[in-house]
C-alpha positions as CSV (number, residue, x, y, z in Angstrom):
1,M,-0.2,-0.1,0.1
2,N,1.3,3.2,-1.1
3,V,-0.3,6.7,0.1
4,Q,1.7,10.2,-0.6
5,R,1.8,12.2,2.4
6,I,3.6,15.3,3.5
7,C,6.6,14.9,5.8
8,K,5.5,16.9,9.6
9,Y,9.1,18.1,9.9
10,C,10.9,18.9,6.6
11,N,6.9,19.7,4.8
12,N,8.4,17.5,1.8
13,E,6.3,15.1,0.0
14,F,6.7,11.1,0.3
15,T,5.3,8.1,-0.2
16,A,4.3,6.4,2.6
17,R,3.9,2.6,3.2
18,T,1.1,3.1,6.6
19,T,-1.6,5.5,7.1
20,T,0.1,6.0,10.2
21,T,3.4,7.7,8.9
22,Q,4.4,10.7,9.6
23,Y,7.7,11.4,8.6
24,C,9.6,11.1,5.3
25,S,13.1,9.5,7.2
26,D,14.2,8.1,10.1
27,H,15.7,11.5,10.4
28,C,12.9,13.4,10.6
29,S,11.3,11.0,12.4
30,K,14.0,11.8,15.3
31,R,14.1,15.7,14.5
32,G,10.0,15.6,14.9
33,Y,10.6,13.9,18.3
34,K,13.1,15.8,19.8
35,A,11.1,19.1,18.5
36,R,8.1,17.8,20.3
37,I,10.0,17.4,24.1
38,R,11.9,20.8,23.3
39,N,8.5,22.5,23.2
40,A,6.6,20.5,25.5
41,K,9.7,21.8,28.0
42,I,9.2,25.3,26.8
43,E,5.5,24.9,27.3
44,A,6.0,24.0,30.8
45,T,8.4,26.4,31.7
46,Q,6.1,29.2,30.7
47,Q,3.1,27.6,32.5
48,E,5.6,28.2,35.5
49,T,6.3,31.1,35.2
50,K,2.9,32.4,34.6
51,K,2.1,30.7,37.8
52,I,5.0,32.8,39.6
53,L,4.2,36.0,38.3
54,S,0.6,35.6,39.4
55,K,1.5,34.5,42.3
56,P,2.2,38.0,44.3
57,I,-1.3,38.9,42.7
58,E,-3.2,36.2,44.6
59,D,-1.1,37.1,47.3
60,I,-2.4,41.0,47.6
61,K,-5.7,39.8,47.0
62,A,-5.5,37.9,50.0
63,K,-4.4,40.9,52.6
64,E,-6.6,43.0,54.4
65,F,-4.4,45.7,54.7
66,L,-2.9,47.1,51.4
67,S,0.5,49.2,51.1
68,V,0.5,51.9,48.2
69,R,2.5,49.8,46.5
70,D,-0.2,46.8,46.6
71,V,-2.8,48.7,45.5
72,A,-0.8,49.9,42.4
73,K,-0.1,46.6,41.7
74,L,-3.6,45.5,42.0
75,I,-5.0,47.9,39.9
76,G,-2.7,48.5,37.4
77,C,-1.1,51.6,38.2
78,S,1.6,53.9,38.9
79,I,2.5,55.0,42.6
80,K,1.9,58.2,42.3
81,T,-1.3,57.5,40.9
82,V,-2.6,56.0,44.3
83,Y,-1.3,59.2,46.3
84,N,-3.1,61.3,43.8
85,I,-6.3,59.4,44.6
86,I,-5.4,59.6,48.4
87,N,-5.1,63.1,48.4
88,S,-8.3,63.7,46.3
89,K,-9.9,62.4,49.3
90,R,-11.5,59.2,47.1
91,L,-9.6,56.4,48.3
92,H,-9.4,56.5,52.0
93,A,-5.8,55.6,53.6
94,V,-3.9,55.6,56.9
95,N,-0.7,57.4,57.5
96,I,0.8,54.6,60.6
97,M,4.6,55.7,60.2
98,E,6.0,58.8,58.2
99,K,6.5,56.5,54.9
100,K,4.1,53.4,55.6
101,T,1.0,54.3,54.4
102,I,-2.1,51.4,54.2
103,I,-5.7,51.1,53.0
104,K,-7.8,48.5,53.9
105,R,-8.9,46.1,51.1
106,S,-12.8,47.0,51.7
107,D,-11.9,50.7,51.2
108,L,-10.2,50.1,48.0
109,D,-13.2,48.1,47.1
110,K,-15.9,50.4,47.5
111,F,-13.4,52.9,44.9
112,L,-13.4,50.7,42.4
113,H,-16.8,49.7,42.2
114,I,-18.5,53.6,43.2
115,Q,-15.9,55.8,41.8
116,P,-17.7,57.9,39.3
117,L,-15.5,59.2,36.7
118,K,-16.6,63.2,36.2
119,P,-19.2,64.9,38.0
120,V,-22.4,64.9,35.5
121,H,-25.0,67.8,36.1
122,P,-28.2,66.5,36.3
123,D,-29.7,68.6,33.9
124,S,-27.5,66.9,30.7
125,V,-29.0,63.5,30.4
126,H,-32.3,65.7,29.7
127,Y,-31.4,67.9,26.3
128,S,-31.1,67.0,23.2
129,I,-29.6,68.7,20.8
130,S,-32.6,70.6,19.3
131,E,-33.1,72.4,22.4
132,C,-29.5,73.5,22.5
133,Y,-27.4,76.5,21.5
134,S,-24.1,75.6,19.5
135,L,-21.2,77.6,20.9
136,T,-20.8,79.5,17.7
137,E,-24.6,80.3,18.3
138,V,-24.1,82.0,22.0
139,K,-21.0,83.7,21.2
140,N,-22.6,85.6,18.2
141,K,-26.2,86.1,19.9
142,Y,-25.3,88.0,23.2
143,N,-22.0,88.7,21.5
144,I,-19.0,87.8,24.1
145,S,-15.9,85.8,23.2
146,D,-14.4,82.6,23.2
147,S,-12.4,83.3,26.8
148,V,-15.9,84.7,28.7
149,M,-18.0,82.1,27.4
150,H,-15.4,79.1,27.8
151,S,-15.3,80.6,31.5
152,L,-18.5,81.4,32.2
153,I,-19.4,77.3,31.4
154,K,-16.7,76.0,33.7
155,R,-17.5,78.3,36.1
156,K,-21.2,77.9,36.6
157,N,-20.9,73.8,35.5
158,I,-22.8,74.2,32.3
159,P,-23.2,70.7,31.1
160,K,-22.0,69.9,27.2
161,I,-23.6,68.0,24.5
162,K,-20.9,66.8,22.3
163,S,-21.6,65.9,19.1
164,G,-18.9,65.0,16.8
165,I,-16.5,68.0,16.6
166,Y,-19.2,70.8,18.2
167,S,-20.4,71.5,21.5
168,Y,-23.5,72.3,22.3
169,V,-25.1,73.9,25.7
170,P,-28.5,73.9,26.8
171,K,-30.4,77.1,25.6
172,T,-33.0,77.2,29.1
173,I,-29.4,77.3,31.4
174,I,-27.9,80.1,28.7
175,D,-31.0,82.3,28.2
176,N,-31.6,82.7,32.0
177,L,-28.0,83.3,33.0
178,L,-27.2,85.9,30.1
179,K,-30.3,88.1,30.2
C-alpha cells in the first residue's frame, strides 16, 4: 500500500507505506521527536513562569490591609496615581508611620465599584441637540468672546453635549444666565 503524505518535520512530499506514517525518514522522525520534547519543556516553563508571576497578585488579593505599592500593582497604575487618589479624598488611607501608608481592602473595593468618572450635571441627560445652542451661536447671539464663554461654562458647571466636533449647551440655562 502506498499513500502520498507530507512530512510533519520537513514538509516534503513522500510515499508512505502505512496510513500512520508521519515522517519521510528516520532522520525527520528523530528531529520531530526532539522538537516535540523541546516544545513540551518550553510550554512547561512558560506555565511555571505564569504561575510565579500571578502568585504575588493572588497574595495581594488575600491581604486585608494593603500598602500603596500593593494597591498600584492590584489596579495596574503607578504609585503616584494612588497617592493622587488618596490626596483627592476618593480613597481612604491611614498613615501609620512616616513612610508607611495602608489602605483597607474594603475601602479599595468601594472605591473601585462606586467611583464616578466625572461630575455630571443633573439636567444634562434630558437635553437633546434641538434644545441647545452651539457655542458659536451663543457667542454671536450674546456678543461675548470665546474666553468669556468658556470660563462661564466652566464656572457655572453648565453641561456641554458633544456631537462630532461640535459642542452644544442647553438654551434654557444660557438664556437664564445671560439675560
